C-alpha positions in Angstrom: 236.2 79.7 102.8 237.8 82.7 101.1 235.6 85.8 101.4 232.6 83.9 102.5 231.3 84.9 106.0 228.2 82.7 106.5 225.8 83.4 109.3 225.9 79.7 110.0 229.3 78.2 111.0 229.7 75.0 109.0 232.9 74.2 110.9 230.9 73.9 114.1 227.9 71.6 115.0 224.2 72.5 115.1 224.1 73.1 118.8 226.9 75.6 118.7 225.1 77.5 116.0 221.8 77.2 117.8 223.2 78.6 121.1 225.8 81.1 119.8 224.6 82.1 116.3 223.8 83.7 114.0 227.2 85.1 113.2 226.8 88.5 111.5 229.0 91.6 111.9 227.8 93.7 109.1 225.5 96.8 109.0 221.8 97.0 108.5 220.0 99.2 105.9 217.3 101.3 107.5 215.1 101.5 104.4 214.8 99.1 101.4 212.5 99.4 98.3 209.1 97.8 98.8 206.9 95.7 96.5 204.1 94.7 98.8 202.6 91.2 98.4 199.4 90.0 100.0 199.7 86.5 101.4 198.1 84.4 104.2 195.7 87.2 105.1 198.5 89.8 105.6 200.9 91.9 103.6 204.7 91.5 103.4 207.0 94.3 102.1 208.7 92.2 99.4 208.3 88.7 97.9 211.5 87.4 99.4 212.0 85.0 102.4 213.9 82.3 104.1 212.4 78.7 104.1 212.5 76.3 107.0 216.1 75.2 107.7 218.3 78.3 108.3 216.3 80.1 111.0 217.2 77.9 114.0 215.4 80.1 116.6 214.1 83.6 117.2 217.5 85.3 117.0 218.0 84.0 113.5 214.5 85.0 112.5 215.0 88.6 113.9 218.4 88.9 112.1 217.0 88.0 108.7 214.0 90.2 109.2 216.4 93.1 109.8 218.3 92.1 106.7 215.2 92.6 104.5 213.8 89.1 104.2 210.0 89.3 104.7 208.5 85.8 104.8 210.4 83.9 107.6 209.9 80.2 108.3 211.1 79.1 111.7 213.1 75.8 111.4 210.9 72.7 111.5 209.8 71.7 115.0 208.3 68.6 116.6 205.9 67.8 119.3 208.8 66.6 121.5 212.5 67.2 121.8 214.5 65.5 119.1 218.3 65.3 118.7 220.4 66.5 115.7 222.6 64.2 113.7 226.2 64.2 114.8 228.8 66.7 113.4 229.5 67.4 110.5 226.2 68.8 109.5 227.2 70.8 106.4 229.9 70.2 103.8 230.7 71.8 100.5 230.2 69.6 97.4 231.4 69.6 93.8 228.3 70.2 91.7 227.5 71.7 88.4 223.9 72.8 87.7 221.7 69.7 87.9 219.6 68.6 84.9 216.2 67.9 86.5 215.8 64.8 84.3 219.3 63.4 85.2 220.0 64.0 88.9 223.3 62.4 89.8 223.3 59.5 92.2 226.6 60.3 93.8 228.3 63.5 94.6 231.8 64.3 96.1 232.6 66.8 98.9 235.0 69.7 98.4 237.3 71.5 100.8 236.0 74.8 99.4 233.1 76.3 97.5 232.8 74.8 94.0 232.9 76.1 91.3 233.2 79.5 93.0 232.1 81.5 96.1 229.1 82.9 94.3 227.7 79.5 93.4 227.7 77.6 96.6 226.3 74.1 96.9 226.4 72.1 100.1 225.2 68.9 101.6 223.3 69.2 104.9 222.5 66.5 107.4 220.5 67.6 110.5 217.6 65.1 110.8 215.0 67.8 111.8 216.2 68.3 115.4 213.8 70.1 117.7 213.8 71.8 121.1 210.9 71.0 123.5 207.5 72.5 122.6 207.7 74.6 125.7 210.9 76.2 124.5 210.0 76.7 120.8 206.5 78.0 121.6 207.8 80.6 124.0 210.5 81.6 121.5 208.1 81.9 118.6 205.7 84.0 120.6 208.5 86.4 121.6 209.9 86.5 118.1 206.5 87.2 116.5 206.1 90.3 118.7 209.5 91.6 117.7 209.1 91.4 113.9 209.0 94.7 112.0 205.9 95.7 110.1 206.0 94.1 106.6 207.5 90.8 107.9 205.7 87.6 108.6 206.4 84.5 110.7 205.5 81.0 109.5 205.8 77.9 111.7 207.0 74.7 110.2 206.2 71.3 111.9 206.7 67.6 111.3 205.1 64.6 112.8 207.4 62.0 114.4 207.1 58.5 113.1 206.5 55.9 115.8 205.8 52.8 113.8 202.3 53.2 112.3 200.8 55.7 109.8 197.9 56.4 112.2 200.4 57.6 114.9 202.2 59.8 112.4 198.9 61.5 111.3 198.1 62.0 115.0 201.4 63.6 115.7 201.2 65.9 112.7 197.9 67.1 114.2 199.5 67.5 117.6 202.4 69.7 116.3 200.2 71.7 114.1 197.8 72.5 117.0 200.8 73.6 119.0 201.8 76.0 116.2 198.3 77.3 116.0 198.5 78.2 119.7 201.5 80.4 119.0 199.5 82.4 116.4 201.9 82.1 113.5 200.7 83.6 110.2 200.6 80.1 108.6 201.5 76.6 109.4 203.8 74.6 107.2 203.9 70.8 107.3 207.2 69.5 106.2 206.6 66.4 104.1 210.1 66.3 102.7 213.4 65.8 104.6 216.2 63.9 102.9 218.0 63.3 106.2 215.7 61.1 108.1 215.4 57.4 107.5 211.9 56.9 108.9 208.4 57.5 107.6 208.3 61.3 108.0 211.0 62.0 105.4 209.3 61.4 102.0 205.6 61.7 102.6 205.2 63.9 99.6 205.8 60.9 97.4 202.5 59.4 98.6 199.8 61.8 97.5 197.0 59.8 99.2 198.7 59.7 102.5 199.7 63.3 102.2 196.0 64.2 101.6 195.0 62.1 104.7 197.4 64.1 106.9 196.3 67.4 105.4 192.6 66.6 106.0 193.2 65.7 109.6 195.4 68.8 110.2 192.9 71.1 108.4 190.1 69.9 110.7 192.3 70.7 113.8 193.7 74.1 112.8 190.6 75.3 111.0 191.1 78.9 109.7 194.9 79.0 109.9 196.6 79.0 106.4 198.2 75.7 105.7 201.3 75.2 103.6 203.1 72.0 102.7 206.8 71.7 101.9 207.7 69.1 99.3 210.7 67.8 97.3 211.2 67.5 93.6 208.2 66.2 91.8 207.7 66.7 88.1 205.1 65.8 85.4 202.5 63.2 86.4 203.7 62.8 89.9 203.4 66.6 90.6 200.0 66.7 89.0 198.8 63.8 91.2 200.0 65.5 94.3 198.4 68.8 93.5 195.1 67.2 92.4 194.8 65.3 95.7 196.2 67.9 98.1 195.5 71.5 96.8 192.0 71.6 98.3 193.5 71.7 101.8 196.2 74.2 101.2 196.9 77.9 101.0 200.5 77.3 100.0 203.0 74.8 98.5 206.7 75.3 99.3 209.4 73.7 97.2 211.7 72.4 96.4 213.5 70.9 99.4 217.1 69.7 99.1 217.6 66.6 97.0 218.9 63.3 98.5 222.1 61.9 97.1 224.9 59.6 98.1 227.7 61.9 99.3 231.2 60.6 99.4 234.8 61.8 100.0 237.6 61.7 97.5 238.1 58.0 98.3 234.5 57.1 97.8 233.7 56.7 101.5 230.6 58.2 103.1 231.6 61.8 103.7 229.3 62.2 106.7 230.3 58.8 108.3 228.9 55.3 108.3 225.1 55.1 108.5 224.8 58.5 106.8 225.6 57.6 103.3 222.8 59.7 101.9 222.0 63.3 102.7 220.3 66.4 101.2 222.1 68.5 98.7 221.1 72.2 98.3 222.2 75.5 97.0 223.2 76.9 93.5 223.2 73.5 91.7 219.4 73.1 92.3 218.6 76.3 90.3 217.4 74.6 87.1 215.4 71.9 89.0 213.6 74.5 91.0 212.8 76.6 87.9 211.2 73.7 86.1 209.4 72.6 89.2 207.9 76.1 89.8 206.9 76.5 86.2 205.1 73.2 86.2 203.4 73.9 89.5 202.2 77.3 88.2 200.8 75.7 85.1 199.0 73.1 87.2 197.6 75.8 89.5 196.1 77.6 86.5 194.8 74.5 84.7 193.2 73.0 87.8 191.9 76.4 89.0 193.6 75.8 92.3 194.0 78.6 94.9 197.4 78.4 96.7 200.5 80.5 96.9 203.7 79.2 95.4 206.7 79.6 97.8 209.7 78.8 95.7 213.1 77.8 96.9 216.2 76.0 95.6 219.2 77.5 94.0 218.5 81.2 94.9 221.9 82.7 95.3 221.6 86.1 93.5 219.1 88.5 91.9 219.1 86.6 88.6 218.1 83.3 90.3 215.5 85.2 92.3 214.0 86.6 89.1 214.0 83.3 87.3 211.8 81.7 90.0 209.6 84.8 90.1 209.1 84.8 86.4 208.4 81.0 86.5 205.3 81.7 88.7 206.5 82.0 92.3 204.5 84.3 94.6 207.4 84.5 97.1 211.0 83.4 96.4 212.9 81.9 99.3 216.6 81.4 99.9 218.3 79.2 102.4 221.9 78.3 101.3 222.2 81.6 99.4 221.0 83.6 102.4 223.2 81.6 104.7 226.4 82.5 102.8 225.3 85.9 101.7 223.1 87.6 104.4 222.9 90.7 102.2 221.0 88.8 99.5 217.7 90.4 100.2 219.3 93.8 100.2 220.9 93.1 96.8 217.6 91.9 95.3 215.5 94.7 96.7 218.0 97.5 96.0 217.4 97.0 92.3 213.7 97.6 92.6 
């Protein structure tokens, strides 16, 4: 991997990273420039954060808080223990910047970062694993108490599909209520995961069902700010989602990784049989996320909606951070970029 020293070891499985990580041997900066932002009833020091995905547990959250990331989303949890997909869970892929109107159907893995170490794109395949509620609730409470002033913890949750839509709604309410007990600053509902084959993976594509879940959760969690994480929607599809769902929300987070068929050099499933499709994330999503955020910001203004835009996708350097900020993001988040460059927040903030 050349000069890359990622905090997450992609050559090891999820459980190794959960138990032993994060892997960081650098130095911390005591003081970084501030540009305070009011969000979810509090104030963070700078509009940069890490979305659900990278922060596997409290140790990861605390590390990235020390590194200057201010809005920290604990990896998506469930109302019951849930296993991770088998190893491998992350692979480099060969990807140029995607055109949001022509997303490729198939992408090929690479032995090293492509096209270079500063523009990393990967496929990830975890399947939204989760520790038991007892474990993650205790860990979140402990982590929340350790965060520095100017940093904020958001809890991300997903319902577990059991065969009927009614049961899925009920489980979303259950996990959101558990997150409320922890006292997180906001609750994110993950409506988009390209690595699960059941009903919880693409809820955002059904605006009416999304609104049904949000209404039920809003009733249960009452005054806790509510965020939804979605995948790539553009044009009329995005407008329909916002029109039906914005009333229940204090935030929309997106975009999540994009599902594609991922193959090796011989055209075989790179992650193994039964896992032909997986999420692709990192630098190559930059143009998609910029268009998505710009359209979302325009809809927010036109519909006179009141929610924060938490933008992610393709944020690997200061320039990509600024593009999403200028497109209308209230907070810009980085997962793959922050994973391979833990100093990303320092680099963004050091320039004012």
